[in-house]
C-alpha positions in Angstrom: 40.0 -71.8 -37.2 42.4 -70.6 -39.9 43.8 -73.6 -41.9 47.5 -72.5 -41.5 47.1 -73.3 -37.7 44.8 -76.1 -37.6 46.5 -78.9 -35.8 43.7 -81.4 -35.6 45.3 -84.1 -33.8 46.7 -81.7 -31.0 43.5 -79.8 -30.7 41.5 -83.2 -30.3 44.0 -84.3 -27.8 43.4 -81.2 -25.5 39.7 -81.2 -26.2 39.4 -85.0 -24.8 42.2 -84.5 -22.1 42.5 -80.8 -21.0 45.6 -80.3 -19.2 46.3 -79.9 -16.2 43.2 -81.3 -14.8 41.6 -78.6 -12.7 38.2 -78.4 -10.8 36.6 -74.9 -10.8 35.2 -75.5 -7.3 38.8 -75.9 -5.9 39.2 -72.1 -6.4 37.2 -71.6 -3.2 39.9 -73.2 -1.2 43.3 -72.6 -2.8 45.4 -70.6 -5.4 47.8 -72.3 -7.5 50.9 -70.3 -7.9 52.4 -70.0 -11.6 56.0 -69.6 -10.3 57.1 -67.8 -13.7 54.2 -65.3 -13.2 55.0 -64.0 -9.9 54.9 -60.2 -10.4 58.1 -59.7 -8.2 60.0 -62.1 -10.5 58.6 -60.5 -13.8 59.5 -57.0 -12.5 63.0 -57.9 -11.2 64.1 -59.9 -14.4 62.2 -57.8 -17.2 61.8 -54.4 -16.0 64.8 -53.8 -13.7 62.6 -53.6 -10.7 60.8 -50.5 -11.9 57.5 -51.8 -13.3 54.5 -49.9 -11.9 51.6 -52.3 -12.0 49.3 -49.6 -10.6 49.3 -48.3 -14.0 47.5 -50.1 -17.0 49.0 -53.4 -17.9 47.9 -55.6 -20.8 48.7 -59.3 -20.5 48.2 -62.1 -23.0 48.2 -65.8 -21.8 48.8 -67.8 -25.1 48.0 -71.3 -25.0 46.4 -70.8 -21.5 45.2 -74.4 -20.9 43.0 -74.8 -18.0 43.9 -71.5 -16.6 46.7 -71.6 -14.0 48.8 -68.8 -15.3 45.7 -66.6 -16.0 44.1 -67.1 -12.7 47.5 -66.4 -10.8 48.1 -63.2 -12.8 44.6 -61.9 -12.6 44.5 -62.5 -8.7 47.7 -60.6 -8.2 46.4 -57.7 -10.4 42.8 -57.8 -9.1 43.1 -54.3 -7.6 45.0 -52.9 -10.7 43.9 -51.6 -14.0 44.9 -54.8 -15.9 43.5 -56.2 -19.0 43.9 -59.9 -19.9 43.5 -61.9 -23.0 43.2 -65.7 -22.8 43.8 -67.8 -26.0 43.7 -71.5 -26.5 42.6 -73.7 -29.3 40.8 -76.2 -26.9 37.2 -75.2 -26.0 37.3 -77.7 -23.2 40.4 -76.0 -21.7 38.8 -72.5 -22.2 35.7 -73.5 -20.5 37.5 -74.8 -17.6 39.6 -71.6 -17.1 36.5 -69.5 -17.6 34.6 -71.5 -15.0 37.7 -71.0 -12.5 37.7 -67.3 -13.3 34.0 -67.0 -12.6 34.2 -68.7 -9.3 36.8 -66.0 -8.2 34.9 -63.0 -9.8 37.7 -62.2 -12.0 36.8 -59.7 -14.7 38.6 -57.9 -17.6 39.2 -61.1 -19.4 38.8 -61.5 -23.0 38.2 -65.3 -24.1 39.5 -66.3 -27.5 39.5 -69.9 -28.9 42.2 -69.9 -31.4 45.8 -70.9 -32.2 48.6 -68.5 -31.3 49.5 -68.8 -34.8 46.5 -66.9 -35.7 47.2 -63.8 -33.5 47.5 -61.5 -36.6 43.8 -62.4 -37.4 42.7 -61.4 -33.9 43.4 -57.7 -34.0 43.9 -57.8 -30.2 46.8 -55.1 -29.9 50.0 -55.1 -28.1 50.9 -56.5 -24.6 53.2 -55.6 -21.8 53.5 -59.3 -20.7 52.9 -62.4 -22.5 52.7 -65.9 -20.9 53.5 -68.7 -23.2 54.2 -71.9 -21.0 54.6 -75.3 -22.5 53.2 -74.4 -25.8 55.9 -73.6 -28.4 57.6 -76.9 -28.0 54.4 -78.6 -29.2 54.1 -76.6 -32.6 55.6 -78.0 -35.9 57.5 -74.8 -36.2 58.2 -73.3 -32.8 59.9 -70.2 -34.3 56.7 -69.3 -36.2 54.9 -69.5 -32.9 57.3 -67.1 -31.2 57.3 -64.7 -34.1 53.6 -64.5 -33.8 53.8 -63.6 -30.2 56.6 -61.1 -30.8 54.3 -59.4 -33.4 51.9 -58.4 -30.5 54.6 -57.6 -27.9 54.8 -54.0 -26.8 58.3 -52.4 -27.6 59.2 -52.6 -23.8 57.2 -55.7 -23.2 58.4 -59.1 -21.9 57.6 -62.9 -22.4 57.5 -65.6 -19.7 58.3 -68.9 -21.6 58.8 -72.5 -20.7 60.3 -75.1 -23.1 61.2 -78.7 -22.5 64.9 -79.3 -21.6 66.6 -81.9 -23.7 68.9 -83.7 -21.3 66.4 -83.8 -18.4 63.7 -85.3 -20.5 65.9 -88.1 -22.0 64.0 -90.8 -20.1 60.7 -89.5 -21.0 61.6 -89.8 -24.7 63.0 -93.2 -24.2 59.7 -94.3 -22.6 57.8 -92.6 -25.4 59.8 -94.7 -27.9 59.2 -98.0 -25.9 55.4 -97.3 -25.7 55.2 -96.6 -29.4 56.2 -100.1 -30.0 53.0 -101.5 -28.5 50.8 -99.2 -30.5 49.6 -99.9 -34.1 49.3 -97.0 -36.6 45.5 -96.8 -36.0 45.5 -97.3 -32.1 43.0 -94.9 -30.8 44.2 -92.4 -28.1 42.0 -93.7 -25.3 43.2 -97.3 -26.0 46.8 -96.0 -25.7 46.0 -94.5 -22.4 44.6 -97.8 -21.1 47.7 -99.7 -22.3 50.1 -97.2 -21.0 48.5 -97.6 -17.5 48.8 -101.2 -17.8 52.5 -101.2 -18.8 53.6 -98.7 -16.3 51.6 -100.5 -13.6 53.1 -103.9 -14.3 56.6 -102.5 -14.7 56.5 -100.8 -11.4 55.2 -103.9 -9.6 58.1 -105.8 -11.1 60.6 -103.1 -10.1 61.5 -102.2 -13.8 60.6 -98.7 -13.3 61.3 -96.5 -10.3 58.2 -94.9 -9.0 57.8 -92.2 -6.3 54.7 -92.0 -4.1 53.3 -89.3 -6.2 53.6 -91.3 -9.3 52.0 -94.4 -7.9 49.1 -92.1 -6.9 48.8 -90.8 -10.4 48.4 -94.3 -11.8 45.5 -94.9 -9.1 43.8 -91.5 -10.3 41.7 -91.4 -13.5 42.2 -87.8 -13.6 45.8 -88.4 -14.4 44.9 -89.7 -17.8 45.6 -86.1 -19.0 49.2 -86.2 -17.4 49.9 -89.5 -19.1 48.8 -88.2 -22.5 50.5 -84.8 -22.1 53.8 -86.4 -21.0 54.1 -89.9 -22.8 51.4 -89.9 -25.5 51.6 -86.3 -26.9 51.3 -86.1 -30.7 54.0 -83.6 -31.2 56.8 -82.1 -29.1 60.6 -81.3 -29.1 63.1 -80.3 -26.4 65.7 -77.7 -26.2 69.2 -77.1 -24.8 70.5 -73.7 -23.4 72.1 -73.0 -26.7 68.9 -73.9 -28.8 67.0 -71.2 -26.5 69.5 -68.5 -27.3 69.3 -69.3 -30.9 65.6 -69.3 -31.0 65.3 -66.1 -29.2 67.9 -64.4 -31.3 66.1 -65.5 -34.5 63.1 -63.5 -33.4 65.0 -60.3 -32.1 64.9 -61.4 -28.5 67.4 -61.8 -25.7 67.3 -64.0 -22.6 66.5 -61.9 -19.5 66.8 -64.7 -16.9 66.0 -68.3 -15.9 63.5 -69.0 -13.2 61.8 -71.9 -11.7 58.6 -73.7 -13.0 57.4 -75.6 -10.1 57.0 -74.5 -6.4 56.6 -77.3 -4.2 58.5 -79.7 -6.5 62.1 -79.8 -7.5 63.0 -77.1 -9.9 65.7 -75.2 -11.5 67.2 -71.8 -10.3 69.9 -69.6 -11.6 72.6 -71.7 -10.1 71.7 -74.7 -12.0 72.8 -72.7 -15.2 76.1 -71.8 -13.6 79.1 -74.2 -14.3 81.0 -72.8 -11.5 79.0 -74.9 -8.9 80.3 -78.1 -10.3 84.1 -77.1 -9.8 86.3 -76.6 -6.9 89.7 -76.1 -8.8 90.7 -72.4 -8.8 92.1 -72.7 -12.3 88.9 -74.4 -13.7 86.6 -71.8 -11.7 88.5 -69.0 -13.4 88.2 -70.7 -16.9 84.4 -71.3 -16.6 83.9 -67.9 -15.0 85.4 -66.1 -18.1 82.9 -67.9 -20.5 80.2 -66.1 -22.0 76.5 -67.3 -22.6 75.2 -69.6 -23.8 78.6 -71.7 -23.3 78.3 -71.2 -19.5 74.6 -72.5 -19.3 75.4 -75.2 -21.8 78.1 -76.7 -19.8 76.1 -76.6 -16.5 73.0 -78.0 -18.3 75.2 -81.0 -19.5 76.9 -81.6 -16.1 73.5 -81.3 -14.2 71.7 -83.5 -16.8 68.3 -82.9 -14.9 66.7 -79.9 -16.2 63.6 -81.1 -17.8 61.9 -77.7 -18.1 63.5 -74.4 -18.9 61.5 -71.6 -17.5 62.8 -68.1 -18.5 62.0 -64.6 -19.5 62.8 -62.7 -22.9 62.7 -59.2 -23.9 63.4 -57.4 -27.1 66.3 -55.4 -25.9 69.4 -55.8 -23.7 67.7 -54.1 -20.7 69.5 -55.7 -17.9 67.5 -57.3 -14.9 68.0 -55.8 -11.5 71.3 -56.9 -9.8 72.5 -57.0 -6.3 74.7 -53.8 -7.2 71.6 -51.8 -7.7 72.1 -50.7 -4.3 69.2 -48.1 -4.3 66.7 -50.9 -5.0 64.9 -52.6 -2.1 65.4 -56.6 -1.7 62.2 -58.4 -0.9 61.2 -62.0 -0.4 59.4 -63.5 -3.4 57.3 -65.9 -1.4 56.5 -67.0 2.2 59.1 -69.9 1.6 62.0 -67.2 1.5 60.6 -65.5 4.6 60.3 -68.9 6.4 63.9 -69.7 5.6 65.0 -66.2 7.0 62.8 -66.4 10.1 64.0 -70.1 11.0 67.7 -69.0 10.6 67.3 -66.1 13.0 64.9 -67.8 15.4 66.8 -71.0 15.6 70.3 -69.4 15.4 71.3 -71.7 12.9 75.1 -71.4 12.0 74.7 -73.3 8.6 72.1 -74.5 6.3 72.1 -77.3 3.5 71.7 -76.3 0.1 70.4 -79.1 -2.3 70.2 -78.2 -6.0 68.2 -79.8 -8.7 71.5 -80.8 -10.5 72.5 -82.9 -7.6 75.1 -80.6 -5.9 74.7 -80.3 -2.2 76.6 -77.8 -0.2 76.8 -76.5 3.4 76.3 -72.7 3.5 77.6 -71.0 6.7 75.4 -68.4 8.2 77.6 -65.7 9.7 76.7 -62.4 11.4 76.5 -60.5 8.0 74.0 -63.1 6.5 71.9 -62.9 9.7 71.8 -59.2 9.8 71.0 -59.0 6.0 68.0 -61.6 6.5 66.6 -59.7 9.5 66.6 -56.5 7.7 64.9 -57.5 4.3 61.5 -56.2 4.4 60.8 -54.8 0.8 61.3 -51.2 1.8 64.9 -51.0 3.1 67.2 -50.4 0.1 70.4 -52.5 -0.2 72.3 -49.3 0.6 70.4 -48.9 3.9 70.9 -52.7 4.7 74.6 -52.2 4.3 74.6 -49.4 6.8 72.6 -51.5 9.2 75.2 -54.4 8.7 78.1 -52.1 9.2 76.8 -50.7 12.4 76.8 -54.2 13.8 80.1 -55.2 12.5 82.7 -53.1 14.1 85.5 -55.3 13.0 85.1 -54.8 9.2 85.0 -51.5 7.4 82.0 -50.2 5.3 83.5 -51.4 2.1 83.9 -54.9 3.3 80.4 -54.7 4.6 79.1 -53.7 1.2 80.9 -56.5 -0.7 79.7 -59.1 2.0 76.1 -58.0 1.7 76.3 -57.9 -2.0 77.7 -61.4 -2.2 74.9 -62.8 0.1 72.3 -61.0 -1.7 73.3 -62.2 -5.1 73.1 -65.7 -3.9 69.6 -65.2 -2.6 68.6 -63.7 -5.8 70.2 -66.7 -7.9 68.4 -69.0 -5.6 65.0 -67.4 -6.5 64.4 -66.4 -2.9 64.7 -62.5 -3.3 64.0 -60.0 -6.0 64.9 -56.3 -6.2 62.3 -53.4 -6.6 62.6 -49.7 -6.7 61.8 -48.3 -3.4 59.6 -45.6 -5.1 57.2 -48.2 -6.0 54.8 -50.3 -3.8 56.7 -53.3 -2.5 55.4 -57.0 -3.4 54.3 -58.8 -0.2 55.8 -62.3 0.0 53.1 -64.7 -1.6 52.1 -67.9 -0.3 54.3 -70.9 -1.2 53.5 -74.6 -0.8 57.1 -75.6 -0.7 57.9 -77.5 2.4 60.7 -76.1 4.6 62.7 -79.0 6.2 65.7 -77.2 7.5 67.3 -77.3 4.1 67.0 -75.2 0.9 66.0 -78.1 -1.0 65.5 -77.7 -4.8 65.6 -81.4 -5.8 62.8 -82.8 -7.8 60.5 -85.4 -6.3 60.6 -88.9 -7.8 58.5 -89.3 -10.9 57.6 -91.8 -13.5 
């Protein structure tokens, strides 16, 4: 490995504790969704809903870990002419990812053990999409890492990135600081793991730490050692605010193309968590925050919410806009089975309202009127927004077509910002709603589960 990118303590950590823990044989029974890598989202946010994945696509998964992103992307593109490059400096992580791909019979993957800082030495060409999730914030110089990625990004390519959120991780860093008081300068990593288990277990029993059921199970499961190391004992990480993200991207000639969620069945952020207007009701204040530009808007929302521990987002080289509700010749489609389930339940149960619970703590009751009902019934990935407006207008004699248009666009915009719906050109093959493990409990619940 090149000397400039040799991070021996970080590499050793992931050789000993590959993260996340994955068993190749589990690929026979389940597919883990890498939320940021759903093709419908990539297409919507990064390519204006007009990316034809039936044509050749080159994808780099940089810092691929045990393979979640690679496996999910490769499965989605199994029948398409796609090429993949997996890169990670941990041989243990690479072998796990390779074994998972072998179980699924996934091919067209080049395997490289190296740091993303050494991409210039790999001569691997340029990529249409680069996934780099949970990696840059572990580098001594994250900007150098992002510059390395940009050097092999196609002119019209896009990146899917995840960086830690400063405000949502404040308790993690406090616990890290507390744990460090127990460790001597020569305490070996495995000894730190054992002591951390002892400390967290005792504090939990004493009621000094709030544990959710999932966290308690982690402490009982030896496989969660990798989680404890990655979260509380990592040798190097930093966190970002919305402003920091904009500055980092700008320094590398990139622009933010949109925020998305990172988890599926756990609490996560959506675009509304970055909208300060959800926190206010006063009309003057709503107008004030509505007139602000980014990153100011996102920064206010992030501070008021205070719970965003991971920023998942897309970036592109130019200002090519994401698809919006006003692209009325595009076809709305549900991203996953969760969105389809929400829509089906509203229609079948004739729900008049639905609860919305955001990660930031905001809870709202959303009324479900005839326009919303007709829209949800009509979304199938093939009908354009223009066609859906016509359908709604035919059933709403009391409002004129212009009112129908604005009503549909307002509802559609909300569905997009909730991450339930994306847009795609009707000239391209629509994306079928993919499986989601997020539970439906009668509310659109985006709040996180309790954690350590």
